[in-house]
A tleap script that builds the chain and sets N, CA, C and O, in Angstrom:
source leaprc.protein.ff14SB
mol = sequence {
  NMET SER THR TYR ASN ILE ASN LYS GLY ILE
  GLY ARG THR VAL GLU PHE LYS GLY LEU LYS
  ALA GLN TYR LEU PHE ILE PHE ALA GLY GLY
  LEU LEU GLY ILE LEU ILE LEU VAL MET ILE
  LEU TYR MET ILE GLY VAL ASN SER TYR ILE
  CYS LEU PHE LEU GLY ALA GLY GLY THR LEU
  LEU ILE VAL TRP GLN THR PHE SER LEU ASN
  LYS LYS TYR GLY GLU HIE GLY LEU MET LYS
  ILE SER ALA ASN LYS ARG HIE PRO HIE TYR
  ILE ILE CYS ARG LYS ARG VAL HIE ARG TYR
  PHE LYS PHE LYS THR LYS SER ASN TYR CTHR
}
set mol.1.N position { 0.848 -1.169 0.000 }
set mol.1.CA position { 0.000 0.000 0.000 }
set mol.1.C position { 0.895 1.235 0.000 }
set mol.1.O position { 1.829 1.329 0.796 }
set mol.2.N position { 0.614 2.166 -0.880 }
set mol.2.CA position { 1.449 3.358 -0.984 }
set mol.2.C position { 0.926 4.449 -0.061 }
set mol.2.O position { -0.268 4.530 0.226 }
set mol.3.N position { 1.850 5.281 0.392 }
set mol.3.CA position { 1.483 6.404 1.242 }
set mol.3.C position { 1.838 7.685 0.524 }
set mol.3.O position { 2.798 7.733 -0.245 }
set mol.4.N position { 1.059 8.726 0.778 }
set mol.4.CA position { 1.270 10.025 0.156 }
set mol.4.C position { 1.520 11.068 1.233 }
set mol.4.O position { 0.777 11.156 2.211 }
set mol.5.N position { 2.555 11.844 1.047 }
set mol.5.CA position { 2.813 12.950 1.954 }
set mol.5.C position { 2.011 14.148 1.504 }
set mol.5.O position { 2.158 14.611 0.373 }
set mol.6.N position { 1.168 14.650 2.377 }
set mol.6.CA position { 0.344 15.796 2.025 }
set mol.6.C position { 1.013 17.090 2.463 }
set mol.6.O position { 1.045 18.049 1.692 }
set mol.7.N position { 1.548 17.144 3.679 }
set mol.7.CA position { 2.189 18.348 4.176 }
set mol.7.C position { 3.637 18.014 4.520 }
set mol.7.O position { 3.904 17.000 5.164 }
set mol.8.N position { 4.562 18.854 4.097 }
set mol.8.CA position { 5.977 18.546 4.278 }
set mol.8.C position { 6.609 19.288 5.441 }
set mol.8.O position { 7.827 19.217 5.604 }
set mol.9.N position { 5.852 19.986 6.246 }
set mol.9.CA position { 6.439 20.658 7.389 }
set mol.9.C position { 5.498 21.673 8.005 }
set mol.9.O position { 4.463 22.023 7.437 }
set mol.10.N position { 5.881 22.129 9.163 }
set mol.10.CA position { 5.079 23.112 9.877 }
set mol.10.C position { 5.286 24.478 9.245 }
set mol.10.O position { 6.422 24.874 8.982 }
set mol.11.N position { 4.214 25.194 9.001 }
set mol.11.CA position { 4.295 26.532 8.444 }
set mol.11.C position { 4.335 26.565 6.928 }
set mol.11.O position { 4.293 27.649 6.346 }
set mol.12.N position { 4.414 25.438 6.278 }
set mol.12.CA position { 4.410 25.411 4.823 }
set mol.12.C position { 2.999 25.136 4.327 }
set mol.12.O position { 2.159 24.617 5.062 }
set mol.13.N position { 2.750 25.488 3.084 }
set mol.13.CA position { 1.408 25.301 2.540 }
set mol.13.C position { 1.156 23.840 2.214 }
set mol.13.O position { 2.083 23.046 2.059 }
set mol.14.N position { -0.117 23.509 2.115 }
set mol.14.CA position { -0.516 22.156 1.763 }
set mol.14.C position { -0.145 21.907 0.311 }
set mol.14.O position { -0.398 22.746 -0.555 }
set mol.15.N position { 0.453 20.755 0.048 }
set mol.15.CA position { 0.847 20.405 -1.319 }
set mol.15.C position { 0.547 18.938 -1.546 }
set mol.15.O position { 0.839 18.101 -0.692 }
set mol.16.N position { -0.029 18.626 -2.684 }
set mol.16.CA position { -0.323 17.239 -3.042 }
set mol.16.C position { -0.075 17.062 -4.529 }
set mol.16.O position { -0.770 17.648 -5.359 }
set mol.17.N position { 0.896 16.269 -4.854 }
set mol.17.CA position { 1.267 15.960 -6.244 }
set mol.17.C position { 1.546 17.219 -7.063 }
set mol.17.O position { 1.228 17.267 -8.251 }
set mol.18.N position { 2.135 18.233 -6.440 }
set mol.18.CA position { 2.490 19.455 -7.147 }
set mol.18.C position { 1.460 20.563 -7.044 }
set mol.18.O position { 1.781 21.723 -7.303 }
set mol.19.N position { 0.231 20.237 -6.674 }
set mol.19.CA position { -0.794 21.272 -6.500 }
set mol.19.C position { -0.611 21.919 -5.137 }
set mol.19.O position { -0.475 21.234 -4.124 }
set mol.20.N position { -0.610 23.241 -5.124 }
set mol.20.CA position { -0.385 23.965 -3.880 }
set mol.20.C position { -1.599 24.814 -3.529 }
set mol.20.O position { -2.306 25.321 -4.400 }
set mol.21.N position { -1.814 24.951 -2.235 }
set mol.21.CA position { -2.752 25.881 -1.620 }
set mol.21.C position { -4.139 25.834 -2.251 }
set mol.21.O position { -4.798 24.795 -2.228 }
set mol.22.N position { -4.585 26.961 -2.818 }
set mol.22.CA position { -5.964 27.067 -3.295 }
set mol.22.C position { -6.224 26.208 -4.520 }
set mol.22.O position { -7.377 25.866 -4.782 }
set mol.23.N position { -5.202 25.849 -5.275 }
set mol.23.CA position { -5.404 25.004 -6.454 }
set mol.23.C position { -5.866 23.603 -6.052 }
set mol.23.O position { -6.615 22.954 -6.782 }
set mol.24.N position { -5.419 23.152 -4.903 }
set mol.24.CA position { -5.844 21.846 -4.407 }
set mol.24.C position { -7.341 21.854 -4.102 }
set mol.24.O position { -8.038 20.878 -4.377 }
set mol.25.N position { -7.828 22.947 -3.538 }
set mol.25.CA position { -9.260 23.057 -3.230 }
set mol.25.C position { -10.084 23.221 -4.514 }
set mol.25.O position { -11.187 22.682 -4.613 }
set mol.26.N position { -9.562 23.950 -5.481 }
set mol.26.CA position { -10.245 24.084 -6.772 }
set mol.26.C position { -10.335 22.732 -7.458 }
set mol.26.O position { -11.368 22.385 -8.031 }
set mol.27.N position { -9.261 21.978 -7.398 }
set mol.27.CA position { -9.195 20.650 -8.011 }
set mol.27.C position { -10.223 19.711 -7.365 }
set mol.27.O position { -10.995 19.055 -8.063 }
set mol.28.N position { -10.225 19.654 -6.032 }
set mol.28.CA position { -11.153 18.762 -5.336 }
set mol.28.C position { -12.603 19.192 -5.546 }
set mol.28.O position { -13.475 18.350 -5.762 }
set mol.29.N position { -12.865 20.499 -5.483 }
set mol.29.CA position { -14.224 20.989 -5.696 }
set mol.29.C position { -14.713 20.743 -7.112 }
set mol.29.O position { -15.880 20.411 -7.318 }
set mol.30.N position { -13.827 20.903 -8.090 }
set mol.30.CA position { -14.199 20.646 -9.483 }
set mol.30.C position { -14.527 19.190 -9.729 }
set mol.30.O position { -15.504 18.871 -10.407 }
set mol.31.N position { -13.701 18.298 -9.174 }
set mol.31.CA position { -13.976 16.864 -9.343 }
set mol.31.C position { -15.264 16.457 -8.651 }
set mol.31.O position { -16.021 15.638 -9.171 }
set mol.32.N position { -15.518 17.029 -7.474 }
set mol.32.CA position { -16.758 16.731 -6.771 }
set mol.32.C position { -17.965 17.256 -7.549 }
set mol.32.O position { -18.998 16.591 -7.622 }
set mol.33.N position { -17.832 18.442 -8.125 }
set mol.33.CA position { -18.917 19.003 -8.936 }
set mol.33.C position { -19.214 18.162 -10.172 }
set mol.33.O position { -20.377 17.947 -10.515 }
set mol.34.N position { -18.163 17.686 -10.844 }
set mol.34.CA position { -18.353 16.823 -12.023 }
set mol.34.C position { -19.032 15.519 -11.620 }
set mol.34.O position { -19.918 15.037 -12.326 }
set mol.35.N position { -18.622 14.945 -10.489 }
set mol.35.CA position { -19.233 13.696 -10.018 }
set mol.35.C position { -20.718 13.886 -9.732 }
set mol.35.O position { -21.536 13.052 -10.121 }
set mol.36.N position { -21.070 14.971 -9.061 }
set mol.36.CA position { -22.479 15.228 -8.739 }
set mol.36.C position { -23.280 15.479 -10.017 }
set mol.36.O position { -24.412 15.012 -10.139 }
set mol.37.N position { -22.696 16.217 -10.973 }
set mol.37.CA position { -23.373 16.468 -12.246 }
set mol.37.C position { -23.656 15.171 -12.995 }
set mol.37.O position { -24.758 14.980 -13.509 }
set mol.38.N position { -22.679 14.288 -13.061 }
set mol.38.CA position { -22.867 13.007 -13.756 }
set mol.38.C position { -23.913 12.159 -13.046 }
set mol.38.O position { -24.733 11.515 -13.701 }
set mol.39.N position { -23.896 12.151 -11.715 }
set mol.39.CA position { -24.896 11.362 -10.982 }
set mol.39.C position { -26.310 11.897 -11.220 }
set mol.39.O position { -27.253 11.124 -11.383 }
set mol.40.N position { -26.448 13.221 -11.237 }
set mol.40.CA position { -27.773 13.820 -11.483 }
set mol.40.C position { -28.244 13.504 -12.902 }
set mol.40.O position { -29.403 13.143 -13.106 }
set mol.41.N position { -27.346 13.638 -13.887 }
set mol.41.CA position { -27.732 13.328 -15.271 }
set mol.41.C position { -28.115 11.863 -15.431 }
set mol.41.O position { -29.052 11.540 -16.162 }
set mol.42.N position { -27.391 10.971 -14.745 }
set mol.42.CA position { -27.702 9.550 -14.837 }
set mol.42.C position { -29.054 9.236 -14.197 }
set mol.42.O position { -29.813 8.415 -14.713 }
set mol.43.N position { -29.353 9.891 -13.071 }
set mol.43.CA position { -30.642 9.637 -12.410 }
set mol.43.C position { -31.811 10.228 -13.197 }
set mol.43.O position { -32.927 9.711 -13.134 }
set mol.44.N position { -31.557 11.314 -13.938 }
set mol.44.CA position { -32.611 11.894 -14.769 }
set mol.44.C position { -32.967 10.946 -15.907 }
set mol.44.O position { -34.119 10.885 -16.336 }
set mol.45.N position { -31.983 10.212 -16.390 }
set mol.45.CA position { -32.250 9.262 -17.454 }
set mol.45.C position { -31.495 9.545 -18.735 }
set mol.45.O position { -31.844 9.018 -19.791 }
set mol.46.N position { -30.463 10.374 -18.655 }
set mol.46.CA position { -29.638 10.650 -19.825 }
set mol.46.C position { -28.854 9.389 -20.160 }
set mol.46.O position { -28.506 8.613 -19.270 }
set mol.47.N position { -28.582 9.188 -21.426 }
set mol.47.CA position { -27.848 8.013 -21.887 }
set mol.47.C position { -26.531 7.875 -21.119 }
set mol.47.O position { -25.837 8.862 -20.876 }
set mol.48.N position { -26.200 6.645 -20.746 }
set mol.48.CA position { -25.012 6.417 -19.914 }
set mol.48.C position { -23.722 6.760 -20.650 }
set mol.48.O position { -22.743 7.148 -20.013 }
set mol.49.N position { -23.695 6.628 -21.971 }
set mol.49.CA position { -22.494 6.996 -22.731 }
set mol.49.C position { -22.278 8.517 -22.727 }
set mol.49.O position { -21.143 8.993 -22.691 }
set mol.50.N position { -23.365 9.253 -22.764 }
set mol.50.CA position { -23.255 10.717 -22.681 }
set mol.50.C position { -22.759 11.124 -21.295 }
set mol.50.O position { -21.924 12.018 -21.162 }
set mol.51.N position { -23.285 10.455 -20.262 }
set mol.51.CA position { -22.813 10.734 -18.897 }
set mol.51.C position { -21.334 10.403 -18.751 }
set mol.51.O position { -20.577 11.153 -18.134 }
set mol.52.N position { -20.933 9.279 -19.322 }
set mol.52.CA position { -19.531 8.876 -19.259 }
set mol.52.C position { -18.643 9.861 -20.013 }
set mol.52.O position { -17.565 10.214 -19.534 }
set mol.53.N position { -19.084 10.305 -21.181 }
set mol.53.CA position { -18.315 11.269 -21.958 }
set mol.53.C position { -18.199 12.614 -21.239 }
set mol.53.O position { -17.119 13.202 -21.188 }
set mol.54.N position { -19.325 13.105 -20.676 }
set mol.54.CA position { -19.289 14.368 -19.942 }
set mol.54.C position { -18.427 14.271 -18.684 }
set mol.54.O position { -17.709 15.212 -18.344 }
set mol.55.N position { -18.500 13.145 -18.003 }
set mol.55.CA position { -17.685 12.956 -16.800 }
set mol.55.C position { -16.197 12.917 -17.115 }
set mol.55.O position { -15.398 13.574 -16.448 }
set mol.56.N position { -15.830 12.152 -18.125 }
set mol.56.CA position { -14.410 12.051 -18.499 }
set mol.56.C position { -13.895 13.367 -19.064 }
set mol.56.O position { -12.790 13.798 -18.733 }
set mol.57.N position { -14.689 14.005 -19.914 }
set mol.57.CA position { -14.268 15.288 -20.492 }
set mol.57.C position { -14.149 16.383 -19.445 }
set mol.57.O position { -13.191 17.156 -19.451 }
set mol.58.N position { -15.120 16.446 -18.549 }
set mol.58.CA position { -15.070 17.448 -17.481 }
set mol.58.C position { -13.909 17.213 -16.533 }
set mol.58.O position { -13.256 18.160 -16.094 }
set mol.59.N position { -13.652 15.958 -16.220 }
set mol.59.CA position { -12.529 15.633 -15.341 }
set mol.59.C position { -11.205 16.005 -15.983 }
set mol.59.O position { -10.342 16.599 -15.337 }
set mol.60.N position { -11.041 15.658 -17.252 }
set mol.60.CA position { -9.800 16.024 -17.947 }
set mol.60.C position { -9.628 17.537 -18.022 }
set mol.60.O position { -8.515 18.043 -17.872 }
set mol.61.N position { -10.715 18.259 -18.250 }
set mol.61.CA position { -10.650 19.722 -18.302 }
set mol.61.C position { -10.264 20.313 -16.944 }
set mol.61.O position { -9.434 21.220 -16.880 }
set mol.62.N position { -10.851 19.812 -15.871 }
set mol.62.CA position { -10.529 20.300 -14.525 }
set mol.62.C position { -9.066 20.020 -14.190 }
set mol.62.O position { -8.369 20.896 -13.678 }
set mol.63.N position { -8.601 18.814 -14.475 }
set mol.63.CA position { -7.209 18.453 -14.175 }
set mol.63.C position { -6.261 19.326 -14.977 }
set mol.63.O position { -5.300 19.864 -14.426 }
set mol.64.N position { -6.515 19.474 -16.260 }
set mol.64.CA position { -5.623 20.251 -17.131 }
set mol.64.C position { -5.589 21.715 -16.710 }
set mol.64.O position { -4.510 22.297 -16.590 }
set mol.65.N position { -6.756 22.320 -16.483 }
set mol.65.CA position { -6.819 23.735 -16.113 }
set mol.65.C position { -6.180 23.997 -14.754 }
set mol.65.O position { -5.480 24.995 -14.579 }
set mol.66.N position { -6.416 23.114 -13.798 }
set mol.66.CA position { -5.871 23.326 -12.462 }
set mol.66.C position { -4.351 23.256 -12.472 }
set mol.66.O position { -3.691 24.103 -11.871 }
set mol.67.N position { -3.790 22.263 -13.142 }
set mol.67.CA position { -2.341 22.140 -13.183 }
set mol.67.C position { -1.713 23.264 -14.004 }
set mol.67.O position { -0.613 23.714 -13.684 }
set mol.68.N position { -2.388 23.722 -15.051 }
set mol.68.CA position { -1.821 24.826 -15.833 }
set mol.68.C position { -1.876 26.137 -15.044 }
set mol.68.O position { -0.943 26.936 -15.127 }
set mol.69.N position { -2.952 26.377 -14.279 }
set mol.69.CA position { -3.008 27.561 -13.419 }
set mol.69.C position { -1.942 27.513 -12.338 }
set mol.69.O position { -1.323 28.530 -12.025 }
set mol.70.N position { -1.725 26.327 -11.762 }
set mol.70.CA position { -0.709 26.160 -10.740 }
set mol.70.C position { 0.679 26.452 -11.306 }
set mol.70.O position { 1.504 27.084 -10.645 }
set mol.71.N position { 0.930 26.000 -12.508 }
set mol.71.CA position { 2.237 26.221 -13.127 }
set mol.71.C position { 2.417 27.684 -13.535 }
set mol.71.O position { 3.510 28.233 -13.401 }
set mol.72.N position { 1.358 28.314 -14.029 }
set mol.72.CA position { 1.461 29.672 -14.547 }
set mol.72.C position { 1.559 30.716 -13.441 }
set mol.72.O position { 2.409 31.604 -13.511 }
set mol.73.N position { 0.699 30.628 -12.413 }
set mol.73.CA position { 0.591 31.684 -11.421 }
set mol.73.C position { 1.282 31.384 -10.099 }
set mol.73.O position { 1.557 32.313 -9.339 }
set mol.74.N position { 1.567 30.148 -9.802 }
set mol.74.CA position { 2.255 29.830 -8.559 }
set mol.74.C position { 1.321 29.762 -7.363 }
set mol.74.O position { 0.097 29.709 -7.487 }
set mol.75.N position { 1.955 29.765 -6.205 }
set mol.75.CA position { 1.221 29.499 -4.974 }
set mol.75.C position { 0.200 30.574 -4.626 }
set mol.75.O position { -0.933 30.246 -4.274 }
set mol.76.N position { 0.569 31.836 -4.714 }
set mol.76.CA position { -0.338 32.925 -4.327 }
set mol.76.C position { -0.829 33.726 -5.528 }
set mol.76.O position { -1.333 34.837 -5.360 }
set mol.77.N position { -0.694 33.189 -6.726 }
set mol.77.CA position { -1.017 33.940 -7.929 }
set mol.77.C position { -2.473 34.309 -8.088 }
set mol.77.O position { -2.778 35.422 -8.517 }
set mol.78.N position { -3.385 33.407 -7.754 }
set mol.78.CA position { -4.804 33.698 -7.921 }
set mol.78.C position { -5.261 34.790 -6.962 }
set mol.78.O position { -6.122 35.599 -7.309 }
set mol.79.N position { -4.695 34.820 -5.764 }
set mol.79.CA position { -5.045 35.887 -4.819 }
set mol.79.C position { -4.527 37.234 -5.319 }
set mol.79.O position { -5.197 38.254 -5.159 }
set mol.80.N position { -3.337 37.242 -5.923 }
set mol.80.CA position { -2.786 38.487 -6.459 }
set mol.80.C position { -3.621 38.994 -7.628 }
set mol.80.O position { -3.849 40.197 -7.753 }
set mol.81.N position { -4.076 38.089 -8.479 }
set mol.81.CA position { -4.898 38.480 -9.630 }
set mol.81.C position { -6.241 39.034 -9.168 }
set mol.81.O position { -6.705 40.047 -9.691 }
set mol.82.N position { -6.871 38.375 -8.188 }
set mol.82.CA position { -8.161 38.866 -7.706 }
set mol.82.C position { -8.006 40.208 -6.994 }
set mol.82.O position { -8.892 41.056 -7.092 }
set mol.83.N position { -6.903 40.417 -6.283 }
set mol.83.CA position { -6.665 41.712 -5.638 }
set mol.83.C position { -6.418 42.790 -6.678 }
set mol.83.O position { -6.855 43.927 -6.507 }
set mol.84.N position { -5.728 42.451 -7.745 }
set mol.84.CA position { -5.453 43.419 -8.805 }
set mol.84.C position { -6.727 43.815 -9.537 }
set mol.84.O position { -6.851 44.959 -9.974 }
set mol.85.N position { -7.669 42.902 -9.677 }
set mol.85.CA position { -8.935 43.222 -10.338 }
set mol.85.C position { -9.783 44.171 -9.489 }
set mol.85.O position { -10.520 44.992 -10.034 }
set mol.86.N position { -9.685 44.067 -8.155 }
set mol.86.CA position { -10.448 44.944 -7.274 }
set mol.86.C position { -9.780 46.286 -7.062 }
set mol.86.O position { -10.410 47.209 -6.546 }
set mol.87.N position { -8.533 46.417 -7.441 }
set mol.87.CA position { -7.794 47.665 -7.270 }
set mol.87.C position { -8.213 48.642 -8.362 }
set mol.87.O position { -8.225 48.271 -9.536 }
set mol.88.N position { -8.561 49.890 -8.007 }
set mol.88.CA position { -9.012 50.834 -9.037 }
set mol.88.C position { -7.868 51.256 -9.952 }
set mol.88.O position { -6.727 51.394 -9.511 }
set mol.89.N position { -8.183 51.461 -11.229 }
set mol.89.CA position { -7.166 51.886 -12.190 }
set mol.89.C position { -6.799 53.344 -11.979 }
set mol.89.O position { -5.644 53.731 -12.160 }
set mol.90.N position { -7.774 54.151 -11.598 }
set mol.90.CA position { -7.522 55.555 -11.302 }
set mol.90.C position { -8.572 56.019 -10.298 }
set mol.90.O position { -9.616 55.389 -10.132 }
set mol.91.N position { -8.277 57.119 -9.642 }
set mol.91.CA position { -9.169 57.649 -8.616 }
set mol.91.C position { -9.833 58.908 -9.143 }
set mol.91.O position { -9.162 59.812 -9.642 }
set mol.92.N position { -11.140 58.963 -9.031 }
set mol.92.CA position { -11.904 60.125 -9.479 }
set mol.92.C position { -12.326 60.916 -8.261 }
set mol.92.O position { -12.890 60.363 -7.316 }
set mol.93.N position { -12.060 62.186 -8.281 }
set mol.93.CA position { -12.476 63.075 -7.201 }
set mol.93.C position { -13.497 64.048 -7.780 }
set mol.93.O position { -13.139 64.909 -8.585 }
set mol.94.N position { -14.731 63.928 -7.393 }
set mol.94.CA position { -15.791 64.756 -7.952 }
set mol.94.C position { -16.158 65.940 -7.062 }
set mol.94.O position { -17.057 66.707 -7.406 }
set mol.95.N position { -15.494 66.102 -5.946 }
set mol.95.CA position { -15.774 67.242 -5.075 }
set mol.95.C position { -14.951 68.440 -5.527 }
set mol.95.O position { -13.877 68.296 -6.111 }
set mol.96.N position { -15.469 69.595 -5.250 }
set mol.96.CA position { -14.744 70.815 -5.613 }
set mol.96.C position { -13.599 71.043 -4.637 }
set mol.96.O position { -13.648 70.598 -3.491 }
set mol.97.N position { -12.597 71.722 -5.091 }
set mol.97.CA position { -11.399 71.915 -4.300 }
set mol.97.C position { -11.654 72.795 -3.087 }
set mol.97.O position { -11.089 72.540 -2.024 }
set mol.98.N position { -12.488 73.824 -3.211 }
set mol.98.CA position { -12.697 74.743 -2.103 }
set mol.98.C position { -13.359 74.072 -0.909 }
set mol.98.O position { -13.280 74.606 0.197 }
set mol.99.N position { -14.009 72.928 -1.083 }
set mol.99.CA position { -14.604 72.224 0.041 }
set mol.99.C position { -13.552 71.686 0.991 }
set mol.99.O position { -13.805 71.542 2.187 }
set mol.100.N position { -12.381 71.391 0.469 }
set mol.100.CA position { -11.330 70.854 1.314 }
set mol.100.C position { -10.719 71.926 2.209 }
set mol.100.O position { -10.167 71.607 3.262 }
set mol.101.N position { -10.809 73.187 1.807 }
set mol.101.CA position { -10.207 74.268 2.562 }
set mol.101.C position { -11.222 75.046 3.390 }
set mol.101.O position { -10.898 76.107 3.923 }
set mol.102.N position { -12.407 74.549 3.502 }
set mol.102.CA position { -13.467 75.217 4.258 }
set mol.102.C position { -13.226 74.957 5.747 }
set mol.102.O position { -13.069 73.813 6.173 }
set mol.103.N position { -13.200 76.027 6.519 }
set mol.103.CA position { -12.961 75.909 7.946 }
set mol.103.C position { -14.290 75.999 8.680 }
set mol.103.O position { -15.193 76.726 8.267 }
set mol.104.N position { -14.396 75.268 9.754 }
set mol.104.CA position { -15.609 75.308 10.549 }
set mol.104.C position { -15.560 76.539 11.441 }
set mol.104.O position { -14.521 76.859 12.018 }
set mol.105.N position { -16.683 77.220 11.548 }
set mol.105.CA position { -16.772 78.402 12.397 }
set mol.105.C position { -17.510 78.038 13.670 }
set mol.105.O position { -18.393 77.180 13.666 }
set mol.106.N position { -17.149 78.684 14.739 }
set mol.106.CA position { -17.825 78.426 16.013 }
set mol.106.C position { -19.182 79.112 16.002 }
set mol.106.O position { -19.340 80.215 15.479 }
set mol.107.N position { -20.124 78.451 16.574 }
set mol.107.CA position { -21.453 79.050 16.617 }
set mol.107.C position { -21.527 80.050 17.763 }
set mol.107.O position { -20.789 79.943 18.742 }
set mol.108.N position { -22.413 81.010 17.633 }
set mol.108.CA position { -22.548 82.069 18.626 }
set mol.108.C position { -23.682 81.797 19.600 }
set mol.108.O position { -24.306 82.740 20.086 }
set mol.109.N position { -23.963 80.548 19.894 }
set mol.109.CA position { -25.056 80.190 20.794 }
set mol.109.C position { -24.531 79.976 22.217 }
set mol.109.O position { -24.635 78.862 22.729 }
set mol.110.N position { -24.001 80.941 22.842 }
set mol.110.CA position { -23.505 80.777 24.213 }
set mol.110.C position { -24.353 81.478 25.218 }
set mol.110.O position { -24.061 81.431 26.413 }
savepdb mol mol.pdb
quit
């Protein structure tokens, strides 16, 4: 029986067969989603060959995309990309300039 090392030390990220961090969760979630989709299609009554083709094709697509994303972006790449998408390209200031230099006056209600 073979054993697989999932974590190689304290403080390091989870790694399994080269997949690191969030890619491992994307991989597992994608495979689980494909499995549930195939089971639902089979219970509905779709032809078993179509279910088999969709399951195999979806699995190959998930495996290929996950490993290519892992190779292209690295361990924290997806978080950097999502942060960059939320970062504004430029800042628009629609207030007039004199509002910034307006001083508050004390009221005479004493």
